[in-house]
C-alpha positions, 0 to 999 in steps of 0.5 A: 490274662484273667479267667472268666467266672465260668472257667473258675467254677469248672475246676472245683467241680471236677476235683469234688467228683474225683474225691467222691469216686475215690471214697465210693471205691474205699467203701466198696473195698471195706465192705469186701474185707468185712465180708471176707472176714465174716466168711473167714470167722465162720470157717475158723469156728467150724474147723477149729472151735468145733474139734476143740469142743469134741476134744474137751468131751474126750478129755472129760472121759479120760479124767478121774475127777467125778465132780459136776461140771457146767462148761456151756458150749453155746456154739451148738445151738444158740437157743438152748444150753448144751453142757457136759454136766456129769462124768463118772465111772462104772466099776466092779464096786458099782451097784448091780442092775438086772436089766433083761435077764436075771443072770445078766449082771449090769453095773449101774449108776443112778443119777438124780436130775433137777429141772428148773424150767419145764421143756424139751430136754436131751440126755446123751452118754459119751463113753468108750463102752456100750451104754444103756440109759433109763429115765424114771420119775419119782423113784427107781427100784432095781427090783422093779425096773418096769416101774415109773419108767419114762423112756429107755434107749440103747443106741443113738444109731447103728454105729453109735453105741451111746444112749440118747433120751429125749423127753419133755420134762416138768420143773420141780419133778424128781427124775432119775437117769440110770446109766448102765451097759448093754453087755453084762459085767462091763466097766468104764468111764462115762459122761452125760451131756444135757441140752434144754432150755436151762442147764440141769443139775445132775447128782449121784444117788447114793441109795435107791428105793427097794420094792416092798412087794412080796411073792404071792404064789406058794407051792401048796396053792391049788393050780389047774392046767388049761388048754384051748382057752383065751382071755374072757372065754371059758377054760378047757381042762388039760390032763396028763398024757402025750396028745392034744390037750395034755401035759407030760405026767412028769411036767405038771402045772404044779411044777411051775410054782414049786420054786424049783427051776430044774422042774417045768410045766409043759403043754402041747395044746392043740398038738401031740407029742411027736417032736415036730410042731408049729407056731400054734402048738402050745398056745392058749395053754396055761393054768388058773390058781387060787391063792391060799393067802386069800385076797391079793393085789398082783403088781408084777409077775416073773417067769423063768425058762426051762431046760431045753428048746428055746423055741418053747419059751413063752413070749406073750401072755394074758393075766386075769383075776377073779373072786369067784370060787369052785366051778365058776372059775372055769367060766370066762365071765368070771375073769377080769383082764389085768395084763396083756403083754410081753413076758420079758423074755424077748432076748433068748436067755440062758436055760433055767434063767428068769426075766425081770419082773414085769409091771401089772397095772392093777389096783384090785385084789383077787383070790384067783388068777388065770395065766395063758400063753398067747405067743412063743418064741418059735415053731415047736410042739409045745410051750414050756416054763420052769417057774412063774411068780406073782408079786404084790400085796 
């Protein structure tokens, strides 16, 4: 019996629909497989690749090769380059850097940073020792660590004892990264990781610029003690004694410039010598002096602590310059402020110790200078220090 035309058309249509349904299911399975593969690849990257990168960092620290390396790990940040750029070791033969107090012997290495593209850069240390980092521009002088300093850092976090410096840097400007330690006399291997728009070149510097500043104060300079004196105001003369406005006869202003840390200058200020005191005793005291060498430009100063009573250490001071003479030096209008800041004694030092030189942003030469203490470390009946020296030209 022959089939009708309608019957003959029905069967092919039914077969085509089944094929389409099968094809649709196949595509769904394929897409599902691709999605699962992508998720699996991400998991592998996090679980396996990242630990390998961290392991590579540890391998660098345990190695002995001190050459520059440039292993790029773009998985951290696809928009910038993260490189283990430099590795080395601080040893007892390394150069010495006096960071905070003159008795703290810190080994350091100075690294020249070459930037080919301006932008934001990050430098991070990786080490088993507690590192400390400083970034300078143009040049670094270990005798003047405050000069040309852009940024410094001790720890990334309370529990991460590595430094991290983040700054916008300009191409073709000389930058110097100083790697040292927080604690004195520490040695050990370290590496530097850099991150920025372009990979940087890091090279060890075999020599650094040493300051040509000279000491300006001489023990024979004329010096006068003052109390109840603030910047820009008239000076009130301080005299020997044991009450308000006095200094002990054996602890005179002259002791502050005699090149001997075993002597000291102590001033009671608004208090008396009774063994007790408060936060105000000894403040707004100090001295003014006239340099026998004549006109001199102060670019830095250094202060040393005395034999006892940490609470008496000066923490903040003002420094003023004048070209007036004689009685005019007692007038506040004769003085020009050139420094108002810290002494460098923020960390309690050993007795007789000296702070590092503190930079003074000054470009004018003066014949006389006035030094006043505005903050001390704690509550006591006076302020004291063993030596003060100005450096400049």
